[in-house]
C-alpha positions as CSV (number, residue, x, y, z in Angstrom):
1,M,2.1,17.0,52.2
2,K,4.6,14.9,51.0
3,K,4.2,13.1,48.3
4,F,5.8,9.8,47.6
5,F,6.5,8.7,44.2
6,T,6.7,5.1,43.6
7,A,8.7,3.6,40.0
8,F,11.3,0.9,38.9
9,S,14.7,1.6,39.5
10,L,17.1,1.6,36.5
11,V,18.4,-1.5,37.5
12,E,15.1,-3.6,37.4
13,M,14.7,-1.1,33.9
14,L,17.4,-2.9,32.6
15,I,17.2,-6.9,34.2
16,T,13.6,-6.3,32.3
17,L,14.6,-4.9,29.1
18,G,17.4,-7.6,29.1
19,I,14.5,-10.6,29.1
20,M,12.1,-8.6,26.8
21,S,14.7,-8.6,24.5
22,V,16.1,-12.1,25.0
23,V,12.5,-13.1,24.9
24,M,12.4,-11.2,21.8
25,L,15.5,-12.4,20.3
26,I,14.2,-15.6,20.4
27,T,10.4,-15.3,19.0
28,T,12.2,-14.0,16.1
29,L,14.5,-16.6,14.9
30,T,11.9,-19.0,15.3
31,L,9.4,-17.1,13.1
32,N,12.3,-16.4,10.8
33,T,13.0,-20.6,10.4
34,I,8.9,-21.2,10.0
35,V,8.7,-18.9,7.0
36,K,11.9,-20.2,5.8
37,T,10.7,-23.6,6.1
38,S,7.2,-23.3,4.7
39,A,9.3,-21.1,1.4
40,I,11.4,-24.5,1.1
41,A,8.2,-26.6,1.5
42,K,6.2,-24.5,-1.5
43,Y,9.5,-24.9,-3.5
44,K,9.1,-28.4,-3.6
45,T,5.5,-29.3,-4.0
46,V,5.6,-26.5,-6.8
47,T,8.9,-27.9,-8.3
48,R,7.0,-31.7,-7.7
49,H,4.2,-30.3,-9.9
50,E,6.3,-29.2,-12.4
51,I,7.9,-32.7,-12.9
52,D,4.8,-34.8,-12.6
53,F,3.4,-32.2,-15.2
54,A,6.3,-33.1,-17.5
55,I,6.7,-36.7,-16.8
56,E,2.9,-36.9,-17.8
57,L,3.1,-34.5,-21.1
58,M,6.5,-36.4,-21.4
59,D,4.4,-40.2,-21.5
60,R,1.4,-38.8,-22.9
61,L,3.7,-37.3,-26.1
62,L,5.8,-41.3,-26.8
63,S,2.7,-43.0,-26.3
64,D,1.0,-40.7,-29.3
65,S,3.6,-40.9,-31.2
66,N,5.2,-43.1,-34.9
67,I,7.7,-44.7,-34.9
68,A,8.4,-43.4,-38.6
69,D,8.9,-40.2,-37.1
70,V,11.8,-41.0,-34.8
71,F,15.4,-40.8,-35.8
72,V,17.8,-42.9,-33.9
73,F,22.3,-41.4,-35.3
74,D,24.3,-43.7,-35.6
75,T,27.3,-41.7,-33.3
76,T,29.6,-44.9,-32.9
77,E,32.0,-43.3,-36.2
78,V,32.1,-40.5,-33.9
79,R,32.2,-40.8,-30.1
80,Y,33.0,-43.6,-28.2
81,Y,32.8,-45.0,-24.4
82,D,36.6,-45.7,-23.2
83,P,36.1,-47.3,-19.1
84,L,39.4,-46.4,-18.7
85,L,39.0,-42.6,-18.5
86,D,35.2,-42.6,-17.9
87,K,33.6,-40.8,-20.1
88,V,33.1,-40.4,-23.7
89,V,36.1,-39.7,-26.1
90,N,35.5,-37.4,-30.1
91,D,37.4,-40.7,-32.2
92,P,40.9,-38.4,-32.6
93,G,40.9,-39.6,-36.1
94,L,38.3,-36.9,-37.0
95,S,38.3,-33.1,-37.4
96,E,35.6,-30.6,-35.9
97,E,34.5,-30.1,-39.1
98,E,34.3,-33.9,-39.8
99,I,32.7,-34.5,-36.6
100,V,29.9,-31.7,-37.5
101,D,29.5,-33.0,-41.6
102,V,28.7,-36.7,-39.9
103,Y,25.7,-35.1,-38.3
């Protein structure tokens, strides 16, 4: 009595493993992209809520504040805006000690 065994050949197994590897690679990349996108969306939502909270808190504090509690400092003697340089520059006639004394 002869027994005949049927099985896959080595070539068929390599082709199957290659196809499964490509499918798993594509699936892994897709899931990785979905997780990153979800994390970014979550962080944007949390940031938006924190910004809304900060703006609401600032609005409440400003609406409840008294004008006598607001201090405005005149810094025109210490620094000025130079349109040619497009920045705020310190007055060259004052030293660092004099700038500190003004404040």
